[in-house]
N, C-alpha and C positions, 0 to 999 in steps of 0.2 A: 341827416347826414348830407354832406356837401358833395354833390356829383361832379362839379367842375374841377375840384381839387385833384381827382384822379388823372384827368388829362393835364393838369398843371404840373403835376409831379414828373410825368414822362417828358414834358416840354421844357423843364427846368435845365439850366446850366449848359445851353448850347451855344453860347457866345464863343466864337473861335478864338483860340489863343494861338497866334501865329509865331512860329519860330523855326529856325533851321534844324534845331536839335530839340528833342523832347525835354521838357522841363518838369519839375515836380508838380507844378500847378496843372499842367496838361494831364499828367497821370491821375491827379486828384479829380479833375474834371470827369475823366473817363470812369473813374471808380464810382463817383456820385450818380452819374447818368445810369450806370449799371444797377446800382442799388435802388435808384428811383424807379427804374423800369420794373424791377422785381416786386417792389412795394406796390406799385400801381396795379400789376396783374393779380397779386395776392388779395389786395384790398377789394378790387373789383369783383373777383371771383367770390369772395366771402359775402359781399353785400348782395350780389345777384342771387346767391343761394339762400340768404336769409329772408329777402323780400319775395321770394318765389314760393314760400311754403304755403300749402293750401289753408293752413290754420289762420293766415292773415288775409284771406280772401275778402273779408268784410271791410277792410280798410284800404286795400290796393286800389280800388276804384275811387278812393276819396282823396288821396294824396299821391305825390309823385316821387318815385324812387329810381328813376333811370340814372345809370352811370355814364351815359354816353350822349343823351339828347337833352338840350337845355330848353326846349319848347314846352313850357307848362300848358296843359290844357285849360282854356278859359273857364270851362265849367267847374274845374277844381278851384280856381281863383275866385269865382263868384258864388261858391256854394255858401249859402246862408244857414245851413243846418248846423246844429250843435252835435257834438259826438254823443252817442249813446253809451251806456254803461258797458255793454259788450265791445264796443269799439274802443273805448278807453282801455279796457282789459287787454285787447289785442295790441294796442299801442305800447303798453307796458311790457308785454311778452316780446314784441319786436324790438323794443329798446334793449332788453336783456340780450337778445341775439346779436344786435348791432355792436354791443360792447366787445364781443369777441373780435369782431371785425376792426374795431378801433384799436385793440391791443396789437393785432397784426400790423396795422398801419403804423402805429407808434414805434414798435420794434424795428420796422423797416426804416422809418424816418430817422431814428436815432443813428442808423448806419450812414445816413446821407449827410446831414449837417444839423446842428443844434437849432438853427434858425427855422428849419422845417419842422422839427419837433414842436417848437414854440408856436408856429403858425397853426399846426394841426390842433394843438391844445386849445388855442383861442377859438378855432373853428368849432370844436366840440363843445366848449363852454357856452358859446352863443347859441348853439343848437339846443343844448340842454336847458337853457333859460326858457327858450320858446316851448319846448316840449313840456316842461314843468308846469307852465302856465296853462297850456292847452288841456293837459289832463285834469285840471280842475273842473272841466266840463262847462265853462262859461264863455269860451272862445269859439267862434264858428270855424268850420273847416276852411272857409275861404280866407279868413284872416290868418289862420295858421299857415296855410299854404303861401299866402303873400309874405309872410315873415320868413318862411323857409327860402323863398325865392330871393328876398333881400339878403338873408344871411349867406346864401350861395354867391351872390354877386360881391358882397363885401369880402368874403373869404378868397374869391378870385383876385381881388385887388391886393389883399394881404400876401397871397402866394406870389404875385407878380413882383411886389416890393421885395419880398424875401429873396426871390430869384435874382433881381437886379443887385441886391446887396451882396449876395454870395458871388456872383459873377464879377462884381467890382473888386472883392477880395482876391479872387483868383487872378484877375487881370493885373492887379497890383503886384501879387506874388510872382507872377510869370514875368512881369516887366522888370521887377527887381532882380530876379534870377538872371534874365537876359543881360541886364546892365552889369551885374556882377561878372558874368562871363566875359563881357566886353572888356571890363576893367582888368580882369585876370589875364586876358589875352594881350592887352596893351602892356601890362606889367611884364609878361613873359618876353614880349618883343624887346622891351627896353632892357631887360635883363640880358637878352641875347646880345644886344648891341654893346652892353657893358662888358660881357665876357669877350666879345671880339676885340674890344679896345684893350682889354687887359692882355689877351693873347698877342696882340700886335706889340704891346709894350714889352712883353716877355721876350718875343722874338728879337726886339731891338736890343734888349739887355743881353740876351744870349750872344747876339752878334758882337756887342761891345767887349764882352768878357771872353770871347773865344780866343784860344791860344794863338799867338802870332808867330810866325816863322820868317826868318830873314834868308833870302837866297841871294847869293852874290856870284858874279861871274867876273873873271879876270880877262882883261884884254891887254895883253902886254904888261905894262907896269901899272895899270889902273884897274880898280875894281868897281863894278856896278852892282849895287844891292837893291833889292825890292823886298818890301815887307808884305806878308799875306796874313 
């Protein structure tokens, strides 16, 4: 089980999307952050409960299951002993318990983004390949732990790449919406000018068609007329 991924989930999608008014991309970013946070908490709680069971006491000092600390003990990485039949039995039992945690994580990831689901599936697949080989009983604990550590680092890279890709999509969506708003505002401004021009023309037309009256005044034998 990859422990770095828990922190990566909560750290995902925090690229600020700047805008005067909230866009759909900003709302989606907040939604994904909320879902990722909930998935992080649920997955971490499940993993800690599974690995803390007394039944697994025989293997908890042989390999590392911390969800917060990345510092693998050197003794575990250098352990040249092979797993006993009892330890392999405990590994299988722990694996069964971890499957429940994986289900919780995948259900939560599905609410975040398809890329996060795909990244988790790839992470689990790599881990399973290592676990399957280890339970044959021919791999040392040290090699098993080294591979788990390597899987953890590679998974971290995958989550970082997924995060960057999602943020890029959100940024493009945000920028597109902001540009659409700017174009809409410009169009409305142009329309307002057109309406003003039409109104001015109408006023001129109304003035031209307005009924005219003639007023005349007589002064003696002559008349002076004015048209209004």
